[in-house]
C-alpha positions as CSV (number, residue, x, y, z in Angstrom):
1,M,-24.2,-22.2,22.3
2,N,-24.3,-26.0,22.1
3,E,-23.1,-27.3,25.5
4,N,-21.9,-30.5,23.8
5,K,-19.6,-28.7,21.5
6,L,-16.0,-27.5,22.2
7,Y,-15.2,-23.8,21.8
8,F,-11.7,-22.8,20.9
9,M,-12.6,-19.7,18.9
10,S,-10.9,-17.1,21.1
11,D,-9.4,-16.4,24.4
12,Y,-12.1,-14.1,25.8
13,M,-15.0,-16.6,25.9
14,E,-14.9,-17.2,29.6
15,G,-15.7,-14.8,32.4
16,A,-12.9,-13.9,34.9
17,R,-10.4,-15.2,37.3
18,P,-11.9,-16.1,40.8
19,E,-9.6,-13.5,42.4
20,I,-11.2,-10.8,40.4
21,L,-14.8,-11.9,41.1
22,K,-13.9,-12.1,44.8
23,R,-12.7,-8.5,44.8
24,L,-15.7,-7.3,42.9
25,V,-18.1,-9.0,45.3
26,E,-16.2,-7.7,48.4
27,T,-16.5,-4.1,47.2
28,N,-19.8,-4.3,45.5
29,L,-21.8,-2.1,47.8
30,E,-19.1,0.4,48.5
31,K,-19.5,4.0,47.3
32,S,-16.6,5.6,45.5
33,P,-15.9,8.6,43.3
34,G,-16.2,7.9,39.6
35,Y,-14.0,8.0,36.5
36,G,-11.0,6.4,38.0
37,T,-10.5,8.9,40.8
38,D,-11.1,6.4,43.6
39,A,-8.6,4.8,45.9
40,Y,-8.8,1.4,44.3
41,S,-7.9,2.8,40.9
42,E,-4.9,4.6,42.4
43,A,-3.8,1.4,44.1
44,A,-4.0,-0.5,40.8
45,R,-2.0,2.2,39.1
46,E,0.7,1.9,41.8
47,K,0.9,-1.9,41.3
48,I,1.3,-1.4,37.6
49,R,3.9,1.3,38.0
50,A,5.9,-1.1,40.2
51,A,5.6,-3.9,37.7
52,V,6.8,-1.8,34.8
53,G,9.5,-0.1,36.8
54,V,8.3,3.5,36.3
55,N,7.2,5.2,39.5
56,D,5.4,8.1,37.9
57,A,4.0,6.5,34.7
58,D,0.5,7.7,33.6
59,V,-2.0,4.7,33.8
60,Y,-5.6,4.8,32.5
61,F,-8.2,2.0,32.5
62,L,-10.2,1.6,29.3
63,V,-12.9,-1.0,28.5
64,G,-11.6,-2.8,25.3
65,G,-8.8,-3.2,22.9
66,T,-10.2,-1.5,19.8
67,Q,-11.3,1.4,22.0
68,A,-7.9,1.6,23.6
69,N,-6.1,1.5,20.2
70,A,-8.3,4.1,18.6
71,T,-8.2,6.5,21.6
72,V,-4.4,6.2,22.2
73,I,-3.5,6.5,18.5
74,D,-5.7,9.5,18.0
75,A,-4.3,11.1,21.1
76,M,-0.7,10.6,20.1
77,L,-1.0,11.8,16.5
78,A,-1.4,15.3,15.1
79,S,-4.2,15.7,12.5
80,W,-1.8,15.4,9.6
81,Q,-0.2,12.2,10.8
82,G,-0.8,8.5,10.3
83,V,0.3,5.3,12.1
84,V,2.6,2.7,10.6
85,A,1.5,-1.0,11.1
86,A,2.2,-4.4,9.7
87,R,-0.2,-5.4,6.9
88,T,-1.6,-8.0,9.2
89,G,-1.7,-5.7,12.3
90,H,-4.9,-5.7,14.3
91,I,-5.7,-2.1,13.7
92,N,-5.4,-2.7,9.9
93,V,-7.5,-5.8,9.6
94,H,-9.8,-6.5,12.6
95,E,-10.9,-3.1,13.9
96,A,-13.4,-2.0,11.2
97,G,-11.4,1.1,10.3
98,A,-11.6,2.5,13.9
99,V,-8.3,4.4,13.5
100,E,-9.3,5.8,10.1
101,F,-12.6,6.8,11.6
102,S,-10.7,9.1,13.9
103,G,-9.0,10.7,10.8
104,H,-5.7,9.0,10.8
105,K,-4.4,6.8,8.0
106,V,-3.0,3.3,8.8
107,I,0.1,3.0,6.7
108,E,0.6,-0.7,6.2
109,L,4.0,-2.2,5.6
110,E,5.0,-5.7,4.7
111,Q,5.5,-8.1,7.6
112,Q,7.5,-11.2,8.5
113,N,5.5,-13.7,10.5
114,G,3.2,-10.9,11.7
115,K,6.1,-8.7,12.7
116,L,7.5,-5.4,11.5
117,S,11.3,-5.4,11.2
118,A,13.4,-2.4,12.1
119,Q,14.9,-2.5,8.6
120,T,11.5,-2.3,7.0
121,V,10.4,0.6,9.2
122,K,13.7,2.4,8.7
123,K,13.5,2.1,4.9
124,Y,10.0,3.5,4.9
125,L,10.9,6.4,7.3
126,D,14.0,7.2,5.4
127,A,12.0,7.4,2.2
128,Y,9.4,9.6,3.7
129,F,11.8,12.1,5.3
130,G,14.0,12.1,2.2
131,D,11.1,12.9,-0.1
132,M,11.1,16.6,-1.2
133,N,7.3,16.3,-1.8
134,R,6.5,14.8,1.7
135,D,4.2,17.7,2.6
136,H,1.7,16.1,0.1
137,V,1.9,12.8,1.9
138,V,0.5,11.5,5.3
139,M,3.3,11.9,7.8
140,P,4.2,8.8,9.9
141,G,3.9,9.9,13.6
142,L,3.6,6.5,15.3
143,V,4.6,2.9,14.8
144,Y,2.1,0.3,16.0
145,I,3.1,-3.3,17.0
146,S,1.5,-5.9,19.1
147,H,3.1,-8.5,21.4
148,P,2.1,-11.2,20.7
149,T,1.3,-10.3,17.1
150,E,-2.0,-10.9,15.3
151,L,-0.5,-14.2,14.1
152,G,0.6,-15.3,17.6
153,T,4.3,-14.7,17.1
154,L,6.6,-12.8,19.5
155,Y,9.1,-10.0,19.2
156,S,12.4,-10.8,20.7
157,L,14.1,-8.2,22.9
158,K,16.7,-7.7,20.2
159,E,14.0,-6.9,17.7
160,L,12.1,-4.6,20.0
161,K,15.3,-2.7,20.8
162,A,16.1,-2.3,17.1
163,L,12.6,-0.9,16.4
164,S,12.8,1.5,19.4
165,R,16.2,2.8,18.1
166,V,14.8,3.4,14.6
167,C,11.7,5.2,15.9
168,R,13.6,7.4,18.4
169,K,16.2,8.4,15.8
170,A,13.4,9.5,13.4
171,G,11.4,11.2,16.1
172,V,8.5,8.8,15.7
173,R,6.7,7.2,18.7
174,L,6.4,3.5,19.3
175,Y,3.2,2.0,20.6
176,L,2.6,-1.6,21.7
177,D,-0.8,-3.3,21.8
178,G,-0.7,-5.8,24.6
179,A,-4.2,-7.4,24.2
180,R,-2.6,-10.8,24.8
181,L,0.4,-9.7,26.7
182,A,-0.1,-12.1,29.5
183,Y,0.3,-15.0,27.1
184,A,3.6,-13.6,25.8
185,L,4.9,-13.2,29.4
186,A,4.0,-16.8,30.2
187,C,5.6,-18.2,27.0
188,P,9.1,-19.8,27.5
189,E,10.2,-18.4,24.2
190,N,9.6,-14.8,25.3
191,D,12.5,-12.7,26.5
192,V,10.7,-9.3,26.7
193,T,9.6,-8.1,30.1
194,L,7.1,-5.4,31.2
195,R,10.1,-3.3,32.2
196,D,11.6,-3.7,28.7
197,I,8.4,-2.6,27.1
198,A,8.1,0.5,29.4
199,R,11.7,1.4,28.6
200,L,11.5,0.9,24.8
201,C,8.0,2.1,24.0
202,D,6.3,5.5,24.3
203,A,3.0,3.9,25.1
204,F,1.5,0.5,25.5
205,Y,-1.5,-1.3,27.0
206,I,-1.7,-4.3,29.3
207,G,-4.5,-6.5,28.1
208,G,-7.2,-7.7,30.6
209,T,-10.2,-8.7,28.4
210,K,-8.3,-11.7,27.0
211,C,-6.1,-12.3,30.0
212,G,-8.4,-13.2,32.9
213,A,-10.5,-10.0,33.4
214,L,-14.1,-9.6,32.7
215,F,-13.1,-6.6,30.6
216,G,-10.6,-3.8,30.5
217,E,-7.2,-2.7,29.3
218,A,-4.6,-0.7,31.2
219,V,-3.0,2.0,29.1
220,V,0.5,3.0,30.2
221,F,2.5,6.1,29.2
222,P,5.9,5.6,30.7
223,K,6.8,9.3,30.5
224,K,4.5,11.3,32.7
225,G,2.6,14.0,30.9
226,S,3.7,12.8,27.4
227,V,0.1,12.9,26.2
228,P,-1.5,16.0,27.7
229,H,-5.2,16.0,28.6
230,F,-5.5,12.3,27.9
231,F,-8.3,12.0,30.5
232,T,-10.4,14.5,28.4
233,I,-9.5,12.8,25.1
234,V,-10.8,9.5,26.6
235,K,-14.0,11.3,27.5
236,Q,-14.3,12.6,23.9
237,H,-14.0,9.1,22.6
238,G,-16.8,7.9,24.8
239,A,-14.3,5.7,26.5
240,L,-14.4,7.1,30.0
241,L,-16.0,4.5,32.4
242,A,-18.1,6.2,35.1
243,K,-17.6,3.2,37.4
244,G,-13.9,3.3,37.0
245,R,-13.4,1.3,40.1
246,I,-14.7,-1.8,38.4
247,A,-12.1,-1.8,35.8
248,A,-9.3,-0.9,38.2
249,L,-10.1,-3.6,40.7
250,Q,-9.6,-6.2,38.1
251,F,-6.0,-5.0,37.5
252,D,-5.5,-4.7,41.2
253,A,-6.2,-8.4,41.4
254,L,-4.1,-9.3,38.3
255,F,-1.1,-7.4,39.6
256,T,-1.2,-8.9,43.1
257,D,1.5,-11.5,43.8
258,G,2.7,-11.5,40.2
259,L,-0.5,-13.1,38.9
260,Y,-0.5,-11.3,35.6
261,E,2.9,-12.7,34.6
262,T,1.7,-16.2,35.2
263,V,-2.0,-16.1,34.4
264,G,-1.4,-17.1,30.7
265,K,0.6,-20.2,31.6
266,N,-2.4,-22.5,31.4
267,A,-3.1,-21.3,27.9
268,I,0.4,-21.9,26.7
269,D,0.5,-25.4,28.3
270,A,-2.8,-26.3,26.7
271,A,-1.8,-24.9,23.3
272,N,1.5,-26.9,23.4
273,R,-0.3,-30.1,24.0
274,I,-2.7,-29.5,21.1
275,R,0.2,-28.5,18.9
276,K,2.1,-31.7,19.7
277,A,-1.0,-33.7,18.9
278,L,-1.4,-31.9,15.6
279,V,2.2,-32.7,14.6
280,E,1.8,-36.3,15.6
281,K,-1.3,-36.7,13.5
282,G,0.2,-35.0,10.4
283,Y,-1.6,-31.7,10.4
284,R,0.0,-28.7,8.7
285,F,0.4,-25.2,10.2
286,A,-0.1,-22.0,8.4
287,I,2.5,-20.3,10.6
288,D,4.7,-21.5,13.4
289,T,3.6,-19.9,16.6
290,P,4.8,-20.4,20.3
291,T,1.8,-18.7,22.0
292,N,-1.8,-19.6,22.7
293,Q,-2.9,-19.2,19.0
294,I,-2.5,-22.1,16.6
295,F,-3.2,-21.7,12.9
296,V,-3.9,-25.0,11.3
297,V,-4.6,-25.8,7.6
298,L,-7.6,-28.0,7.0
299,D,-9.0,-29.6,3.9
300,E,-12.8,-29.3,3.4
301,E,-13.6,-32.8,4.6
302,T,-11.5,-32.5,7.8
303,D,-12.9,-29.0,8.4
304,A,-16.5,-30.3,8.1
305,R,-15.7,-33.3,10.4
306,L,-14.1,-31.2,13.1
307,S,-16.8,-28.5,12.9
308,E,-19.4,-31.1,14.0
309,G,-17.8,-31.2,17.5
310,A,-15.7,-28.1,17.8
311,E,-16.0,-24.4,16.9
312,L,-12.7,-23.1,15.7
313,D,-12.1,-19.6,14.4
314,F,-12.2,-19.1,10.6
315,W,-9.1,-17.2,9.5
316,E,-8.6,-17.5,5.8
317,K,-9.7,-19.5,2.7
318,L,-6.9,-20.6,0.5
319,E,-7.1,-20.7,-3.4
320,D,-7.1,-24.5,-3.4
321,G,-10.2,-24.7,-1.2
322,R,-8.5,-25.5,2.0
323,V,-9.1,-23.2,5.0
324,I,-6.9,-21.9,7.8
325,K,-8.6,-22.2,11.2
326,R,-7.4,-20.7,14.5
327,I,-7.4,-22.7,17.7
328,A,-7.1,-20.3,20.6
329,T,-6.6,-21.5,24.2
330,S,-7.1,-19.3,27.3
331,W,-6.3,-18.9,30.9
332,A,-9.4,-21.0,31.6
333,T,-9.0,-23.8,29.1
334,T,-9.7,-27.1,30.8
335,E,-7.7,-30.4,30.6
336,E,-10.9,-32.1,29.7
337,D,-11.5,-29.9,26.7
338,V,-8.0,-30.3,25.5
339,E,-8.3,-34.1,25.6
340,R,-11.6,-34.0,23.8
341,L,-10.2,-31.9,21.0
342,I,-7.2,-34.1,20.7
343,G,-9.5,-37.1,20.4
344,M,-11.4,-35.4,17.6
345,L,-8.2,-34.7,15.7
């Protein structure tokens, strides 16, 4: 990487919060049982249970988001079932077919600003269960959403409640991908809490990789025992970390003194400053987002000029030759880098 360039490609480019590194160093030479059976892992689980408001929730620590999605979805579906997702959903576009690799079809539905609406899901489920030939069709067993979405937008509490009602009435589970959940929780426009998610979803994961940890995601099943033998299923997927303490310690730090719910604030503040500068300078957005992801439309000349000093994430090429680039801020984005990028704009 060029040290003179700015890098706004993603929110997992830096290492980890100092609190996490401190805990890892402090416990580095300790010996502990493996596979998440140690005292540190249980302490982290208890802190997460307290944060989500479910005293007996099942909590597991996996390494990454795609791994978590593929493992959880496979575990929650029968062999004849598929998972419903927005056409733009992460499992449908940016996970290299990991869910299909496990034998489950991703059933894509149309989205609005990256979100599935309760009406769209209900229409699909009603059509499936009302089809006399449905035994010849993949059965929807799970609905997948993410918060924030792949496009950086947020579900409102009203929208999440409506989706939950539709799923529960149809007997279909609801799963929430929280890869960037810390950025949602720190966003002023967000009105969904961890406790809301635990109450309205059948499973979700709390993102660490993109939210201040070196790596790791905390998978939560609010209803204890709702996915039997999940530990073994994780092992089958090659997702069971022998040094489970290392993943758990990171979440122990993130869930101490409410850090997780505020760790994303720096990213939101940085993104808002960049967003304001883009508006003032006449740039156009592909989609209006309130979180740490900004999708800006650039002509070829402007893209080439900005690319000389800043690496942005390529998102899409439009028919007229313009491109959509993503600017992603993180928990570690510096004021200096924000000012430099604004200067380039």
